[in-house]
N, C-alpha and C positions, 0 to 999 in steps of 0.2 A: 861798219861804216867809219869813214874818216871823221875827225874833228871838223874838217873843212867841208864835209859832204854836202851840207845844205847850201853853202856858198857856191860850190862847184856845180851843184845841180842848177842853181839859179842862173848860172852863166850859160849853160847848154841850151841851145835853141831847139825847140820842137817845131818840125815842119809837117803840118797835117797833109794827109793824103799823098804822100810821097814815099817810094816810087809808085805806089798805086793807091787807089781809093780805099780808105779805111785804115791805112797804116800811118802811125805817128813816127816820123823819122827823128832820131835824136841826133842832132848835128853838133859835133864838138868843135867845129871851126871857131866859133866865138871864144871858146875856152882857150884854144891855141893862140888866138890873136890878142888875148888879154895877158900881158906878161905877169901881172900879180896873180891872176887865177891860175896860170900854167905853173908858176912857182909853187903855189899852194898844192896843186895836183901832184907834182913830183915830190914835194915835201911830205905829202900824205903817204906815199910809197916808201920814201926813205925812212921816215919815223917807224913804219911798221916792220921794215926788213933789215934795218941797219945792224942788228945783233943776231941775225940768223945764220951767219957764216955761209953764205951762198957762193957757189963757184961760178954760176952763170945766170944770166937772164936770157930766157928764150922768149922771142916775141913773134907774134903771128903777123904775116903780111896783110896789109901794109900799115894800117893805123896803129897796130901794136908796136911797130918800130918807133913811132913818135915818142911814146912813153918809155919804151924798153931801153933804148940807147942812153938817154940821159940818166936813167936810174942806175944802169950798169956802171956808168961813169962815176956816179956819186958814191956807189957802194964799193967801188974798186974791184968789180968782177967782170968777167967776159960778157960779151953779147953775142947771141947766136940767133940768126934769122930762121924762122920756120916759113918757108915760101910756098907759093902756089906751084903746081906741077910745071916743070920745065924751065924754072928760073935759076936753078943752082948748077954751077959748071962742073962739079966734081962728082964722085960716086955718091949716090943718094939712096935713101930708103923712103918709101912713100906709104901714106895711109889714105884710104878713101872713106868718106863719110857722106851721109845723106843730108840733103837740103830739103827745103819745102817742096821743090819741083825738081828732082833729079839727084845727081851725085857731083862731088867735087873731090879734089885730092890735094893734100899738102905733102911737102917733102922737107927732108933734113939731110945735111951731109952725114954720111955713114960714120964719119970720125968726129962728130960734133962734141961728144962727151966721153969721159972715162968712167968705167965702172964706179958707181957710188957718188958721182958728182951731185951736188945739191943745186937743184935748178928751180928757179921761179919762172912760171909760164904766164905771159902777159898778152892781153888783147885790149881793144878799146871797149868792147861790149860783149855781154853774154845774152844771147837770145835763146835759140833752141839747144845750144851747147855742143853741137856736132863738131865744129872746128876745134874747140878747146880739147875735146875728148880725143879727137884724131891726134892733135899735137902732143898731148900727154902720152898717148900710146907710142908715138914716134920716140919720145924722150926716153921712155922706159926700154924700148927695144934697142936704143944706143947704150944703155947702161946707166942712164941718169936717174936720179930720184927726184920726182916732182915734190918739192916742199909744200907748194901751195899754187893756186891759180889766182891771177889778180886781174882786175879790170877797172875801167873808169865807172861804167854803167852796167848794172844788172837789170834785166827785164824779167822779173820772177814769174810773172804770169804766163810766160812762154815755156817755163819749166826747164830751161837749160841749166840754171845753177843747181837745181835739185838733182838733175841727172848727173852732174859733175860730182856732187857730194855722194850720191848713191854709188858712183864708181870708185869711191875712196879717196877723193882729192878735196882738200879744203878750198874754199872760195872766199876771196876778199874783194868787195866792190867798194869804191869810193862813195858812190851813190846809187840809188835805184829809182826806177820809174814804174808806176802802174799804168796800164793801157789808157786810162781816163785822164791822166795828168798831161 
């Protein structure tokens, strides 16, 4: 967790019963609207990764882009979007993953990385881990090495961060929420 983790957590809004009854939605909009909090968020990632010699930040569509792009700029490395199926214009590779109710698919340009590139994979939140694992598999298929996965929020009770660790990837979250928080 980041040194700013408690502060950032306090700025995130919890919306009960959205999108359905019994779900506590973690809304990062107030975090993005608060310039001091947003700076502390990006600084949390900069401080963690500034000496890791990354080649690229790969961020997952769409909220991962919000944090991935400024981090890539701050670290002086490239930014690579991992998109939902059908959104990239060039030759792509894709990976299907399971959702709570069905399947989804993410894509990456086939030439996104060179063999051995050191990649940080980012998204806004880890819930069940399916999206992050699918994106990590894509990066590896393109020849990239996932140095770590990073997120603003971890929901550990849903088991995603443990699944990601069990698959051999490190996980960094600025903050985490338990279901009853």
